N, C-alpha and C positions, 0 to 999 in steps of 0.2 A: 532776131533772136532765135536759138536753133536751140532746139531741142534732140536730146538723143535717147533713145526708146533701144529700152535692155531687152531680151528673149532669152530665155533658159530653156535649152530644149532637154528635156528626159530619153536616154536612150535605154531603150529594158534589153537585155539578153536574155533572151533565154533555152537554155539545155537541157535537151532529156536524155534518161537513162534509162535500161532495161527496167519491163518490170518483175514483182518480186512479191509472193505473201506474204502479210503481216499480221500479226496477230492482235486485235484490238480487243481490250478488255473493256466488257459494260454488267454491271454489276456482279452477279455469280458465272457470268458466260462469258467465253473466251471466242471470240468470230475471228473470223478467219476472211480476209481481203487483197485481191490482187491489186497493187497501187503502183506508181512512177512516179518519182522524183523529177522536178522541176525546178533550177534552180533560177529565180527571179530577184531581179536587184541586190546580188550577190549573197540574196539568203536562198536555203534549199527548201520547197514544198513539195508537199506530198499529196499527191492525186490520186482517189479510187476511182480505180479503172469497175471493179464490180466483186460483188459477194461472192466467195467461193464457197460457205458453209460453217460449222462453226465445229470447236475440236470439245471432245466427250470422253473423259477419262483417258486422256492423252492420243485418242482417236482421233480423225479427221472424220465429221460426217460432211460429206458435198450436198451444197444446193441443188437443187434438182426440179425441176418443173413436170410436173406428175404426167401430164400428157405426153412430154418427150422420153417416157419411159417407158422400155419393150422388155417381154420377159425373153430370155434367149433357152432357160431349161430350169427341169425341176428337177433335183435329184435325192434319190434316199441318203439322208447323210445322220443325223442326228446320235443312233447308235455306234455308227460306224465311228464318228467324230469324239465321241467320248471316249472309244474304245482305245483311236490314234493317239488321243494326247495323254492316255494314260502309258502308253508303249514309250510316246515318245521322254515323256516323265523317267522311264527305266532305261532310256539309253538304249533299247533293244536294235533301231534299227544297223545303228556305229557298232554292234558286237559284232554283223554278220558281214562288214562288208558290202562291197557288189552284189552279195547275194540278199542281202538286209528287204530289199523292197520284194521281192519276191517271196521269199520267207513269209515278211510280213502279211502280203496279200493272203495268204495261204490261212496264216493263225487267223487275221481278222474273218474270214469267212467261213471258218472252221467254229468260232467263238457264235458269228452271229446268226447265220442264217444253213452253214451245213449242205450246202450242194452239193450235188454229184459232181467229181472232178470232170465228165463232159459239158456240166452246165455251170464252172466257172464262170467262163468264159463272157456267157451271158449274161448272169448276175453282176460279174463286174463292171458292165456297163451304165446298168441303171444305179449304181452308186460312187460315190466319191472314193473312193479307194483308190483307182489310176492317177488320180490328181494329188490327191491327196501323198502319193508315194512316188508321185514322178514315172508309171507306167505309162509306155504307150498303146501295147497290148499283150496280153498276155494268153496263149498259146494252148492249147488239149495239152499238149505235151507239157509244158514247160512245169505243172504241179510235181509231175512224176520226178524230174529233174530234182525239182526243190528237196522231195523227200528223201533223196538218193541223196543229194548235198548233205542235209541235216543229217543223217544216219549215220555219215562219214566223220562230221566233226566232231573234234574233242572238246566232247557237250559238259563236261565235269569243270573246264573252263569257262563256259558260258552260264551255268550254274551258279559260279563263283562270282560272278560279276553282276547277275541279277540279283542276289543275296547280299553284295554289298551295298547295293542302290536300296532295296528295302530295310536294310537295317535300319540308316535314316529313322526310322521311324518307330523306332523301338531303341529304349533309353540302354541296352544291356543284352547278351544272349542268354535268354531266358531257357526253358526245358525244350529241349525237343521230343515231337512223339510222331514216332514210327510205328506204319502199320504195311500189312500185304496184303493185295486182293490179287482175283483174278480176271481175265479178260480173255473170250473167244477169238479165235482167227482162221484164217481160210488162208491157206497156201499150196499148192502144189510145189514148189520146191524145196518144200522144208519137210521135215525128218521125223518132227515131233508125233510121239506116243499121244492118243487121244486118252485124258482123262477124267474122273468125276471132278466137276468144279463144287462152291460151296452150294450152287442151289442143284445142286443131282444131274446137270443134263452132263452129259459125257458127250467131251468134244477135245478136239487141240485148245491146248490152255496156253495164256502164257504169262508168270507170275510178277506183279509188279510191286515194287517196294515205294514207298512216301516216304520223305520225313518233313513234317513243317514245321516252324514255331509255334512254341503253345500261349504266345500271347496272341496273336494275330493271325494263325494259320497260313504265314508267310513260307511258299516253298522251300524245300534248302536242298534238296535233292530227289532224283527217281532213279531206279534201276531195275530193269527186266532181267527176266531167269527162265531158264526153261518150266515148264508145268511142273517136270516132276520134283525141282530143289523145293528140299522142307524151308520151313520158313524159320526152322532153327539159323539152319548154316546162311539163310538169307542175312539174317542178322549179323552174325560173324562179319558179313563183307558191308554191311553197311555201317555200322559204329566206328570204321576205321575213318570214314569220311565223316563223319558226326567230329571224329578229335579235331581232323585236319580245319576242321571248319570251326572248332574252337567253341563246340558246346562241351559241358562237362555234367549234364542233368539229363534224361531220358528217361521218357515213359514209353511202355511196351506193353501191348499186347499177352497175353498170357499165351496165342499160340507159337510166339519168337523166343518166351524166355524157358531156361533150363538151369541147372544148378552150373551146369559149367560156363554157359554162357553169364550167369549171374558172377559167376566166380572170374570171368576175363576183364566185366567191368569195371567190377572191384580191385582187380591188380591195375585198372589207368587211372584208379581214382577218381570214376566218375560215381555221380550220386543217382541212383536212380529209384523208380517207380514200376512195378511192373506184375501183371498178371499172375500167378502161376497156377501149373497144371497139378490134379488131385490124383495125383501116382497113390500108390499101396503104401510107401515107405512112409510120407508125408500123412496119412488118412490114420497109421498105428500110431506117428508120434505126435499128430495134433488135434485130429479131428475126434478120436478116440479120447480125448482127453475134455472135451466139451459139453456142459452140464446147460442142453440145450434152455430148462427154466429156469437158468441161473443167467444165462445171457440174455433172454428174451424182456429186460427189464430195460427201463426209461433212460438210468444212468449208463447204457450203455449203448443208447439210441444215437443213428447220424439218419438227417436229415439229406434225402438227395433231393436231386427236381421231380425224379419219377416215382422214388417210394422212399420208405423208411426202412434202413438197414440197423442189423445190429453187429457190434462189434467186440473182438479180445485180440490180445498181441501176445506174442511169444517169441521170445531170444532165437534169433536164426541166423546165420553164418555173417556175424557179426553187424546184424541189422536188428526187423524187428519181419516177423511172420505173422499177417495180419488175417485172421476167421473173421469172415464176414457172412452176416445170416440174415436172407431175404424173404420171411416171410411168404412176401404175397409171389414169391419165383415159384417157392414151392406148392400154394396152390395151382396155382398153370399148369405145372408139369404133373401132377397129383392128376388133376382131372382131362387132361389130356392124355395120360394114360389110365389111366380109368374108363374112358371113351374107346379105347383101341384094343386091348385086349387084358388077360386078368395078369398081375404082379404080384407077388408076394411083400408081403410091409417091410422085411428089410431092403429090399431092394431100393428103399426111398430113403435111406439111410442118411445119404449123404445129399438129396433134395434141397434145394434153396444154399447152401453153403458156396462160395469161394473165396478162395486165397491169393493174399496180394504179399508181395517183398518192398520191402524200401529199407535205403539207410540214409533215411534225410534227417532232419533234425527237428522236423515237421511232428505236431502233433497224429495219432493216428486218425482224428477227424479229419485234419485238412488233407492228408495222402488218401483215405478213401473218397472223398469227394473228387481229388483231382483226377484219381483214374476213372472214377464212372460216370464224371462229367468232362472228359477229355472227348466232347463230340467236334471237337475243331477239326482232326484229324478225319472222323466220317463224314462233315461234312464237305471237306477235301473230295474224297474219293466220291462222295454222291455226285458233286460238280463235275467230278471227270468221266464219271459213269452215266452222266445223266446229262446235263447243259452241255457238257463238252466231247459226247458222244464217244466214247472212248470204247466203247461196245456196241455193235461187235466191230470189228476192223475189215473194211470192206475193200482191202489192197493183198494182194498175195504176193509179192518179192520179200523176201527177208530185209532188204535193205529198207522197204517202203514201210513195213512193218514197225521198221524200229524211228523212222522219222516220223510215222504218225503216232506215235507216242510223245515223241518230241513236240509236237505241235500240238498236243494234248498240254503238255507241262507247259508250254509258253503260253497258250491262253488262260492255264490255271494262274499263271505271275501274273497277269491283266488282271484278271479277277479279282484274287485274290489283293491288289493294291487299291483296285478301285470299291471293295469293300472296304478296304479301310477307309477311305475317302469319306465313304458315307455312313461312318459310325453315327454321328450323330445327327444321322437323318431318320426317316419313315422309310427308307429303301433299304432293299439288299442291293448288290450288286444285280442278279438276275434280276430282278422286278423293276430296277432303274433301265437296265437295257431295253427291257421287256417294253416301257413306256416312251422309252426314246424310238422307239420302232416304226412310229406313225409321223416321226418329226423327219423335217425332209430340207433341201437347201435350194434358194431361187437365186436364179444367175441373171442379174438384171444387166441393161446399157441405157446411158442416156445418147440419145439417138445423133443431138446437136454437137457436143462435145466427144461423141464415142468414148466416153467414160465406162467399166464395166465394174461390177461389182456386184458381192452376194450378199443376203441374208438367209440366218438360219431361223426357222419355225417350228417350234413345239408347239404341240397340241394345248397342254398345261402349264397357265400359267407359274404355277409354283416349281417348275421344273428349272425351271431358268435357272435359278440359285444355287443348285449344284455342276450343272450345265456348265455355266458361263467360270465357275470358280476353277475348273480342270485344267484352264490356260496359264492359271496362278503357278510362279515357280513353286518346286517340291520343297 
């Protein structure tokens, strides 16, 4: 008898493929692993080669052994990065083309540190500015070239583009507030005559007209004029720009308003709230008609942030002239005068009084508050002259002076946008940047894989919320 034995031979074919990264979800976490596919008995089997890290908020967090990490550099970063993120939101780099990185490097340094031009190169080396803007080096002469280029630009076009971006934060065109300040400069190539500034100092002056939005203080325009130009003439130049930008309401300081300018605004069908100078004609027509005892009563009182004032309105130029009496101001001025010289009582007949004109549909209480609480433009000039170091201008050539003023304008645009972003926080833009001055960026490297990355370190935990949110799209 013969026996036949049957043998079954299983042949296993294994086909290898290239490795790739796979996302593996476990509970609330998404892990990243390097995997490789194998075909076993006609089926694809996946083999995990190594875990790479995990994904957090769409960002890959690599897995690194602590002992393999080395620090390559530590640089001043946090305030620079915050300013850069706001500038990116405004699209400033694209507005200036190939000159954009150099212009922004100047703006960043002026906003954050204000080193002298000779020390700029050294300061840049300790910050992330060159890396953020893609600059290899910034020579000492480059800032002067940048100022010259800025002075030659059609800056009205730049203002329009910036305002278009900032208008996304405002539902409609609110009133514009415009005012004028002066600043000193030196310049051997300039022929400007010296004159007395608002602080009494006699020197060469530059007049600067600034327009900002009433709602958030966003810059609308800024123009420079010779120091001898009157505020009234400056307004005639500025208001055309306001019309072009779609503004139909304006708030003016009394230094810029006169009957001719008011009539000009009315012809343009604009709404206006303006301080008015007390000339002899207005004194006779309106102030002489005021009964102080009748005015100084509760029913005429308007509560302002700083004091209570008393108001009475009269028809004037198709609108109203509001007489505003501030008894606290009268007391202060009397005390100052009595302490310095003898004055007759009739010299004080107008003390404590001021005049406002408006042609709006608002109540006289609302108009009075809007005018006297228009601190938004005062804050703008305070930032320009303080934080942004508008004064003194430490350059000599005319084009460098104009370029410097434009650097200040760009820095203020960034600062006002940051102020808006922080409006619900406890910080002003200036205070926030001051807090971030102590933040830094650490550049790290994994010695084994060669992988490089960086991390931003802030010294106060509560700052991270607002710092990180600046990365979000506007």
